[in-house]
C-alpha positions as a Markdown table, in Angstrom:
| # | Residue | x | y | z |
|---|---|---|---|---|
| 1 | Met | 13.7 | -38.4 | 5.2 |
| 2 | Phe | 11.8 | -35.1 | 5.7 |
| 3 | Tyr | 13.6 | -32.9 | 3.1 |
| 4 | Arg | 14.2 | -35.2 | 0.1 |
| 5 | Glu | 14.3 | -34.0 | -3.6 |
| 6 | Asn | 14.4 | -37.9 | -5.1 |
| 7 | Gly | 11.8 | -38.2 | -7.5 |
| 8 | Gln | 11.0 | -34.3 | -8.1 |
| 9 | Phe | 11.6 | -34.1 | -11.4 |
| 10 | Lys | 11.0 | -31.0 | -14.1 |
| 11 | Thr | 9.5 | -31.5 | -17.1 |
| 12 | Ser | 9.5 | -28.2 | -18.5 |
| 13 | Tyr | 11.0 | -24.4 | -18.5 |
| 14 | Arg | 8.2 | -23.0 | -16.5 |
| 15 | Ala | 8.6 | -25.8 | -13.6 |
| 16 | Asp | 12.1 | -25.5 | -13.8 |
| 17 | Gln | 12.0 | -21.8 | -13.2 |
| 18 | Gln | 9.4 | -22.0 | -10.2 |
| 19 | Ile | 10.1 | -19.6 | -7.3 |
| 20 | Phe | 10.3 | -22.8 | -4.9 |
| 21 | Pro | 11.1 | -25.6 | -6.9 |
| 22 | Ile | 11.4 | -27.6 | -3.7 |
| 23 | Ala | 7.9 | -29.0 | -3.2 |
| 24 | Gln | 8.5 | -29.0 | 0.5 |
| 25 | Asp | 9.7 | -25.5 | 0.2 |
| 26 | Arg | 6.7 | -24.3 | -1.8 |
| 27 | Trp | 4.3 | -26.2 | 0.9 |
| 28 | Ala | 6.0 | -24.4 | 3.9 |
| 29 | Ile | 5.8 | -21.5 | 2.7 |
| 30 | Leu | 2.2 | -21.6 | 1.8 |
| 31 | Ala | 1.4 | -22.9 | 5.0 |
| 32 | Leu | 3.1 | -20.5 | 6.9 |
| 33 | Val | 1.2 | -17.3 | 4.6 |
| 34 | Val | -1.9 | -19.0 | 5.8 |
| 35 | Phe | -1.6 | -19.3 | 9.5 |
| 36 | Ala | 0.2 | -15.5 | 9.4 |
| 37 | Phe | -3.4 | -14.6 | 7.1 |
| 38 | Ile | -6.0 | -17.2 | 9.2 |
| 39 | Gly | -4.0 | -18.6 | 12.8 |
| 40 | Val | -2.3 | -15.5 | 13.9 |
| 41 | Pro | -5.5 | -13.2 | 14.5 |
| 42 | Leu | -6.9 | -16.1 | 16.3 |
| 43 | Leu | -4.1 | -16.4 | 18.9 |
| 44 | Val | -2.4 | -13.2 | 19.1 |
| 45 | Asp | -3.6 | -10.4 | 21.8 |
| 46 | Glu | -3.5 | -6.6 | 21.1 |
| 47 | Tyr | 0.2 | -6.1 | 22.9 |
| 48 | Leu | 2.0 | -8.3 | 20.3 |
| 49 | Tyr | 0.7 | -7.0 | 17.4 |
| 50 | Arg | 1.5 | -2.9 | 18.3 |
| 51 | Ala | 5.0 | -3.9 | 20.1 |
| 52 | Ile | 6.2 | -6.9 | 17.7 |
| 53 | Leu | 4.3 | -8.2 | 14.3 |
| 54 | Ile | 3.1 | -4.9 | 12.7 |
| 55 | Pro | 6.8 | -3.4 | 13.4 |
| 56 | Phe | 8.6 | -6.7 | 12.1 |
| 57 | Leu | 6.1 | -6.6 | 9.0 |
| 58 | Ile | 6.8 | -3.1 | 8.2 |
| 59 | Leu | 10.5 | -3.4 | 9.3 |
| 60 | Ser | 10.8 | -6.6 | 7.2 |
| 61 | Leu | 9.8 | -4.4 | 4.1 |
| 62 | Ala | 12.0 | -1.7 | 4.2 |
| 63 | Ala | 15.1 | -4.6 | 5.2 |
| 64 | Leu | 13.7 | -6.0 | 1.8 |
| 65 | Gly | 14.6 | -3.0 | 0.0 |
| 66 | Val | 17.8 | -1.7 | 1.7 |
| 67 | Asn | 19.2 | -5.7 | 1.0 |
| 68 | Ile | 18.3 | -5.5 | -3.1 |
| 69 | Leu | 20.6 | -2.6 | -2.9 |
| 70 | Val | 23.3 | -3.6 | -0.4 |
| 71 | Gly | 23.0 | -7.1 | -0.7 |
| 72 | Tyr | 22.2 | -8.0 | -4.1 |
| 73 | Cys | 24.0 | -4.9 | -5.6 |
| 74 | Gly | 27.0 | -4.3 | -3.5 |
| 75 | Gln | 26.3 | -0.7 | -2.6 |
| 76 | Ile | 26.5 | 0.2 | 0.6 |
| 77 | Ser | 24.0 | 2.6 | 1.7 |
| 78 | Leu | 23.7 | 4.4 | 5.5 |
| 79 | Gly | 20.2 | 6.7 | 4.0 |
| 80 | Ser | 17.7 | 4.1 | 4.5 |
| 81 | Gly | 15.8 | 6.2 | 7.2 |
| 82 | Gly | 16.3 | 9.2 | 5.2 |
| 83 | Phe | 14.4 | 7.6 | 2.4 |
| 84 | Met | 11.4 | 6.4 | 4.7 |
| 85 | Ala | 11.1 | 10.0 | 5.7 |
| 86 | Val | 10.5 | 10.7 | 2.3 |
| 87 | Gly | 8.1 | 8.0 | 1.8 |
| 88 | Ala | 6.7 | 9.0 | 4.8 |
| 89 | Phe | 5.9 | 12.7 | 4.3 |
| 90 | Ala | 5.3 | 12.7 | 0.5 |
| 91 | Ala | 2.6 | 10.4 | 1.6 |
| 92 | Tyr | 1.2 | 12.6 | 4.3 |
| 93 | Asn | 1.3 | 15.4 | 1.4 |
| 94 | Thr | -0.3 | 13.7 | -0.9 |
| 95 | Phe | -3.2 | 11.9 | 1.4 |
| 96 | Val | -4.1 | 15.4 | 3.1 |
| 97 | Arg | -3.4 | 18.0 | 0.0 |
| 98 | Ile | -5.4 | 15.9 | -2.7 |
| 99 | Glu | -9.1 | 15.7 | -1.5 |
| 100 | Asp | -10.7 | 11.9 | -1.4 |
| 101 | Met | -7.0 | 10.3 | -1.6 |
| 102 | Pro | -7.2 | 6.4 | -1.4 |
| 103 | Leu | -4.5 | 5.2 | 1.0 |
| 104 | Leu | -2.8 | 3.0 | -1.2 |
| 105 | Val | -2.3 | 5.6 | -3.6 |
| 106 | Ala | -0.7 | 8.0 | -1.3 |
| 107 | Leu | 1.6 | 5.3 | 0.1 |
| 108 | Leu | 2.6 | 4.5 | -3.2 |
| 109 | Ser | 3.2 | 8.1 | -4.0 |
| 110 | Gly | 5.6 | 8.2 | -1.1 |
| 111 | Gly | 7.3 | 5.1 | -2.7 |
| 112 | Phe | 7.7 | 7.4 | -6.1 |
| 113 | Phe | 8.7 | 10.7 | -4.4 |
| 114 | Ala | 11.5 | 8.4 | -2.3 |
| 115 | Thr | 12.0 | 7.0 | -6.0 |
| 116 | Leu | 13.6 | 10.3 | -7.2 |
| 117 | Val | 15.4 | 11.1 | -4.0 |
| 118 | Gly | 17.1 | 7.8 | -4.3 |
| 119 | Ile | 18.1 | 8.2 | -8.1 |
| 120 | Phe | 19.4 | 11.6 | -7.2 |
| 121 | Phe | 21.7 | 10.8 | -4.1 |
| 122 | Gly | 22.4 | 7.4 | -6.3 |
| 123 | Ile | 24.2 | 9.4 | -8.8 |
| 124 | Pro | 27.7 | 9.4 | -6.7 |
| 125 | Ser | 28.2 | 5.6 | -6.9 |
| 126 | Leu | 28.4 | 6.0 | -10.5 |
| 127 | Arg | 32.0 | 7.3 | -9.5 |
| 128 | Val | 32.5 | 6.1 | -6.0 |
| 129 | Lys | 32.5 | 3.0 | -3.8 |
| 130 | Gly | 32.7 | 1.4 | -0.6 |
| 131 | Leu | 33.0 | 4.0 | 2.1 |
| 132 | Tyr | 32.8 | 7.1 | 0.0 |
| 133 | Leu | 29.6 | 5.5 | -1.0 |
| 134 | Ala | 28.6 | 5.0 | 2.6 |
| 135 | Val | 29.5 | 8.9 | 2.9 |
| 136 | Ala | 27.6 | 10.5 | 0.4 |
| 137 | Thr | 24.3 | 8.1 | 1.3 |
| 138 | Leu | 24.6 | 9.2 | 4.9 |
| 139 | Ala | 24.3 | 12.7 | 3.7 |
| 140 | Ala | 21.4 | 12.1 | 2.2 |
| 141 | Gln | 19.9 | 11.2 | 5.7 |
| 142 | Phe | 21.3 | 14.3 | 7.1 |
| 143 | Phe | 20.0 | 16.5 | 4.4 |
| 144 | Cys | 16.2 | 14.8 | 4.7 |
| 145 | Asp | 16.4 | 15.2 | 8.5 |
| 146 | Trp | 17.0 | 19.4 | 8.0 |
| 147 | Ala | 14.7 | 19.3 | 5.4 |
| 148 | Phe | 11.5 | 17.8 | 7.0 |
| 149 | Leu | 12.8 | 20.2 | 10.5 |
| 150 | Arg | 12.6 | 23.3 | 9.1 |
| 151 | Ile | 10.5 | 23.1 | 5.9 |
| 152 | Lys | 7.5 | 23.7 | 7.3 |
| 153 | Trp | 5.2 | 22.8 | 4.2 |
| 154 | Phe | 6.2 | 19.0 | 4.8 |
| 155 | Thr | 4.4 | 18.8 | 8.1 |
| 156 | Asn | 1.7 | 21.2 | 6.6 |
| 157 | Asn | 3.0 | 24.0 | 8.4 |
| 158 | Thr | 2.1 | 22.7 | 11.8 |
| 159 | Ser | 3.6 | 24.5 | 14.6 |
| 160 | Ser | 5.2 | 21.4 | 16.5 |
| 161 | Gly | 6.4 | 19.8 | 13.5 |
| 162 | Ser | 4.5 | 16.6 | 13.9 |
| 163 | Val | 2.0 | 15.1 | 11.5 |
| 164 | Ser | -1.0 | 12.8 | 12.2 |
| 165 | Val | -3.4 | 10.6 | 10.1 |
| 166 | Ser | -6.6 | 9.5 | 10.9 |
| 167 | Asn | -9.8 | 7.6 | 9.2 |
| 168 | Leu | -7.8 | 5.1 | 7.4 |
| 169 | Gln | -9.6 | 3.1 | 4.5 |
| 170 | Val | -9.0 | 0.7 | 1.8 |
| 171 | Phe | -11.7 | -0.3 | -0.4 |
| 172 | Gly | -14.1 | 1.0 | 1.6 |
| 173 | Gln | -13.0 | -1.1 | 4.9 |
| 174 | Pro | -11.7 | 1.0 | 7.9 |
| 175 | Ile | -8.1 | 0.0 | 8.8 |
| 176 | Glu | -8.1 | 0.8 | 12.4 |
| 177 | Ser | -7.9 | -2.0 | 14.8 |
| 178 | Pro | -4.3 | -3.6 | 15.3 |
| 179 | Val | -6.0 | -7.0 | 13.5 |
| 180 | Gln | -6.8 | -4.6 | 10.5 |
| 181 | Lys | -3.5 | -3.2 | 10.5 |
| 182 | Tyr | -1.4 | -6.3 | 10.8 |
| 183 | Ile | -3.7 | -7.6 | 8.1 |
| 184 | Phe | -3.3 | -4.7 | 5.4 |
| 185 | Cys | 0.8 | -4.8 | 6.5 |
| 186 | Leu | 0.9 | -8.4 | 5.8 |
| 187 | Ala | -1.0 | -8.6 | 2.4 |
| 188 | Ile | 1.3 | -5.7 | 1.2 |
| 189 | Leu | 4.6 | -7.7 | 2.7 |
| 190 | Val | 3.7 | -10.6 | 0.8 |
| 191 | Val | 3.0 | -8.7 | -2.9 |
| 192 | Phe | 6.5 | -6.7 | -2.5 |
| 193 | Ala | 7.8 | -10.1 | -1.4 |
| 194 | Leu | 7.1 | -12.0 | -4.4 |
| 195 | Leu | 7.8 | -9.0 | -6.6 |
| 196 | Ala | 11.5 | -8.9 | -5.3 |
| 197 | Lys | 12.0 | -12.4 | -5.5 |
| 198 | Asn | 11.2 | -12.5 | -9.2 |
| 199 | Leu | 13.0 | -9.2 | -9.8 |
| 200 | Val | 16.3 | -10.5 | -8.4 |
| 201 | Arg | 16.0 | -13.6 | -10.7 |
| 202 | Ser | 15.2 | -11.8 | -13.8 |
| 203 | Ala | 18.2 | -9.9 | -15.8 |
| 204 | Ile | 18.2 | -7.2 | -14.2 |
| 205 | Gly | 18.7 | -8.9 | -10.7 |
| 206 | Arg | 21.6 | -11.0 | -12.1 |
| 207 | Glu | 23.3 | -7.3 | -13.5 |
| 208 | Trp | 23.5 | -6.5 | -9.8 |
| 209 | Met | 24.8 | -9.2 | -8.9 |
| 210 | Ala | 27.0 | -8.9 | -11.4 |
| 211 | Ile | 28.0 | -5.4 | -10.5 |
| 212 | Arg | 28.0 | -6.8 | -6.8 |
| 213 | Asp | 30.8 | -9.2 | -7.5 |
| 214 | Met | 32.9 | -7.5 | -10.4 |
| 215 | Asp | 31.7 | -4.1 | -11.8 |
| 216 | Val | 34.7 | -4.0 | -13.8 |
| 217 | Ala | 34.2 | -7.3 | -15.6 |
| 218 | Ala | 30.6 | -6.6 | -15.7 |
| 219 | Ala | 30.9 | -3.6 | -17.8 |
| 220 | Val | 33.5 | -6.1 | -20.2 |
| 221 | Ile | 30.6 | -8.2 | -20.6 |
| 222 | Gly | 28.4 | -5.5 | -21.8 |
| 223 | Ile | 26.4 | -4.4 | -18.2 |
| 224 | Arg | 25.9 | -0.9 | -17.9 |
| 225 | Pro | 27.1 | 0.1 | -14.4 |
| 226 | Met | 24.9 | 3.4 | -14.7 |
| 227 | Tyr | 21.9 | 1.4 | -15.8 |
| 228 | Ala | 22.2 | -1.3 | -13.2 |
| 229 | Lys | 23.4 | 0.9 | -9.9 |
| 230 | Leu | 20.5 | 3.3 | -10.4 |
| 231 | Ser | 18.4 | 1.1 | -11.1 |
| 232 | Ala | 19.0 | -0.7 | -7.7 |
| 233 | Phe | 18.7 | 2.8 | -6.1 |
| 234 | Ala | 15.0 | 3.1 | -7.8 |
| 235 | Val | 13.6 | -0.2 | -6.8 |
| 236 | Ser | 15.1 | -0.1 | -3.1 |
| 237 | Ser | 14.4 | 3.4 | -2.4 |
| 238 | Phe | 10.5 | 2.5 | -4.0 |
| 239 | Ile | 10.2 | -0.3 | -1.2 |
| 240 | Val | 11.8 | 1.9 | 1.4 |
| 241 | Gly | 9.9 | 4.8 | 0.8 |
| 242 | Val | 6.4 | 2.9 | 1.0 |
| 243 | Ala | 7.8 | 1.3 | 4.1 |
| 244 | Gly | 8.4 | 4.3 | 5.2 |
| 245 | Ala | 4.7 | 5.7 | 4.6 |
| 246 | Met | 3.5 | 2.4 | 6.4 |
| 247 | Trp | 5.5 | 3.0 | 9.7 |
| 248 | Gly | 4.1 | 6.7 | 9.8 |
| 249 | Phe | 0.5 | 6.0 | 8.6 |
| 250 | Ile | -0.3 | 2.7 | 10.2 |
| 251 | His | 2.6 | 1.9 | 12.7 |
| 252 | Leu | 2.9 | 5.2 | 14.3 |
| 253 | Gly | -0.2 | 7.2 | 13.5 |
| 254 | Ala | 1.3 | 10.4 | 14.4 |
| 255 | Trp | 4.8 | 11.2 | 13.7 |
| 256 | Glu | 7.9 | 13.5 | 13.7 |
| 257 | Pro | 11.2 | 13.6 | 11.4 |
| 258 | Ala | 13.3 | 12.5 | 14.5 |
| 259 | Ala | 11.1 | 9.3 | 13.9 |
| 260 | Phe | 13.3 | 8.7 | 10.6 |
| 261 | Ser | 16.6 | 9.4 | 12.1 |
| 262 | Val | 20.0 | 8.2 | 11.5 |
| 263 | Asn | 19.6 | 5.3 | 13.9 |
| 264 | Arg | 16.9 | 4.1 | 11.6 |
| 265 | Ser | 19.2 | 3.8 | 8.8 |
| 266 | Phe | 21.5 | 2.0 | 11.0 |
| 267 | Ser | 19.1 | -0.3 | 12.5 |
| 268 | Leu | 18.2 | -1.8 | 8.8 |
| 269 | Leu | 21.6 | -2.1 | 8.0 |
| 270 | Phe | 22.1 | -4.1 | 10.7 |
| 271 | Met | 19.0 | -6.2 | 9.8 |
| 272 | Val | 20.5 | -7.1 | 6.4 |
| 273 | Ile | 23.8 | -8.2 | 7.7 |
| 274 | Ile | 22.4 | -10.0 | 10.6 |
| 275 | Gly | 20.0 | -11.9 | 8.2 |
| 276 | Gly | 22.1 | -12.4 | 5.3 |
| 277 | Met | 23.2 | -10.0 | 2.5 |
| 278 | Gly | 22.0 | -10.8 | -0.8 |
| 279 | Ser | 19.0 | -13.2 | 0.5 |
| 280 | Ile | 15.3 | -12.3 | 0.8 |
| 281 | Met | 14.4 | -14.5 | 3.4 |
| 282 | Gly | 17.5 | -13.0 | 5.4 |
| 283 | Ser | 15.4 | -9.9 | 5.6 |
| 284 | Phe | 12.8 | -11.3 | 7.4 |
| 285 | Phe | 15.1 | -13.3 | 9.5 |
| 286 | Gly | 17.1 | -9.8 | 10.0 |
| 287 | Ala | 14.0 | -7.6 | 10.9 |
| 288 | Ala | 12.6 | -10.5 | 13.3 |
| 289 | Phe | 15.7 | -10.1 | 14.9 |
| 290 | Ile | 16.1 | -6.6 | 15.0 |
| 291 | Val | 12.6 | -6.2 | 16.6 |
| 292 | Val | 12.3 | -9.0 | 19.0 |
| 293 | Leu | 15.5 | -8.7 | 20.9 |
| 294 | Pro | 15.4 | -5.3 | 22.4 |
| 295 | Ile | 12.0 | -7.0 | 24.1 |
| 296 | Phe | 14.0 | -9.8 | 25.2 |
| 297 | Leu | 16.5 | -7.9 | 27.0 |
| 298 | Asn | 13.9 | -5.7 | 28.8 |
| 299 | Gln | 12.6 | -8.5 | 30.1 |
| 300 | Ala | 15.9 | -10.7 | 30.6 |
| 301 | Ile | 18.3 | -8.3 | 32.2 |
| 302 | Pro | 16.3 | -7.3 | 35.3 |
| 303 | Val | 15.2 | -11.0 | 36.1 |
| 304 | Leu | 18.9 | -11.4 | 35.6 |
| 305 | Gly | 20.1 | -8.7 | 37.8 |
| 306 | Gly | 17.6 | -9.8 | 40.1 |
| 307 | Leu | 19.2 | -13.1 | 40.4 |
| 308 | Leu | 22.6 | -11.8 | 41.0 |
| 309 | Gly | 21.2 | -8.9 | 43.9 |
| 310 | Val | 22.4 | -6.3 | 41.2 |
| 311 | Glu | 19.5 | -3.2 | 40.8 |
| 312 | Val | 19.2 | -2.6 | 36.9 |
| 313 | Ser | 18.3 | 0.8 | 35.6 |
| 314 | Thr | 16.6 | 1.9 | 32.4 |
| 315 | Ala | 19.7 | 3.2 | 31.3 |
| 316 | Phe | 21.6 | 0.4 | 31.7 |
| 317 | Ile | 19.3 | -1.6 | 29.3 |
| 318 | Ser | 19.1 | 0.6 | 26.9 |
| 319 | His | 23.0 | 0.6 | 26.7 |
| 320 | Ala | 23.1 | -3.3 | 26.9 |
| 321 | Glu | 21.0 | -3.2 | 23.6 |
| 322 | Tyr | 23.5 | -1.0 | 21.8 |
| 323 | Met | 26.7 | -3.4 | 23.2 |
| 324 | Val | 24.4 | -6.4 | 22.3 |
| 325 | Phe | 23.9 | -4.8 | 18.5 |
| 326 | Gly | 27.4 | -4.3 | 18.2 |
| 327 | Ala | 28.9 | -7.9 | 19.6 |
| 328 | Leu | 26.4 | -9.6 | 17.2 |
| 329 | Ile | 27.4 | -7.5 | 14.2 |
| 330 | Val | 31.5 | -8.3 | 14.7 |
| 331 | Trp | 30.6 | -11.9 | 15.8 |
| 332 | Phe | 28.3 | -12.2 | 12.6 |
| 333 | Leu | 30.9 | -10.8 | 10.0 |
| 334 | Ile | 33.5 | -12.8 | 11.3 |
| 335 | Val | 31.6 | -16.0 | 12.2 |
| 336 | Glu | 29.2 | -16.1 | 9.7 |
| 337 | Pro | 29.2 | -12.9 | 7.2 |
| 338 | His | 26.2 | -14.3 | 5.3 |
| 339 | Gly | 23.6 | -14.1 | 8.2 |
| 340 | Leu | 21.0 | -16.0 | 9.7 |
| 341 | Ala | 20.1 | -17.1 | 6.2 |
| 342 | Arg | 23.2 | -19.1 | 5.6 |
| 343 | Leu | 22.6 | -21.1 | 9.0 |
| 344 | Trp | 18.9 | -21.4 | 7.6 |
| 345 | Ser | 20.3 | -22.9 | 4.5 |
| 346 | Leu | 22.7 | -25.2 | 5.9 |
| 347 | Gly | 19.8 | -26.5 | 8.1 |
| 348 | Lys | 18.3 | -27.3 | 4.8 |
| 349 | Gln | 21.2 | -29.3 | 3.5 |
| 350 | Lys | 21.4 | -31.6 | 6.5 |
| 351 | Leu | 18.3 | -31.9 | 6.7 |
| 352 | Arg | 18.5 | -33.5 | 3.1 |
| 353 | Val | 20.9 | -36.5 | 4.1 |
| 354 | Trp | 19.7 | -36.7 | 7.5 |
| 355 | Pro | 20.1 | -39.1 | 9.8 |
| 356 | Phe | 22.9 | -40.2 | 7.9 |
| 357 | Pro | 26.3 | -38.4 | 8.4 |
| 358 | His | 26.8 | -35.2 | 6.2 |
């Protein structure tokens, strides 16, 4: 009754190729975006901005980049944290070494240099796949960790190894308060999400999915594996690099190489697996799940321990997070390998015929 497609006829190719061809989806997404820009700043306090919303937006952008490589092209990557580090430190050096460098240009320059590094470490994907490719991208993570820790030029020769930025402005408007940071991150995310959605629907997106499904058959029908794989590494690294620059500039403000350790790479991969591989919507679901779950466990475990009369330490809570994450990864891989996005699509299918049995 509430989710019907009956009567929604397409009278042109342009109408048939819309991003959201169903009117209910179109209006729901538009309402959600309007509420995110207007309603959220009126309802949310500073803690929610800093602890949940800003990290969620930036990690959603990073998960979007990882999903293009892992979900759409089928190339396993464990070096996403390293590409985020490249984006953050490249944007930092561009911002502090070039006078009057605009913030947006600095962030995009971080994505550009991350693209170069991503293409370089994506070259092994032309000859190896699966576990071997995962090890090759993991080498990129360790190399970036070593480079930013040992080569002092990247950190502007600071003795502590940490860097910081201040006085951020976009078109003359300061980016200082949590609300301003939230609006800025949301605007960047919306733009990149639309670009990514259109990209995966284009010819290059279909090439990525053909390589993912069966690379030998894709090569037989004329798809160039080298071009498809390296372009996926390039686009993914660019988006992840911009997300890394935003994580350093907007969320942290001051950071060191340890902020982009291998744990960040694993968490981004977990977001894609839990949210849904090969789904733009799944990137948002996975990021929300990973951001909210630790906060929920930090609040719920002590309460549960109090009800059971057991004293819960902070160390136990941190270990419980890893155990819950591991159990959820195994559960999703076995029960629902397509992640939360698949559950979302199943819910929409049931709404199409509700209240009649499916």
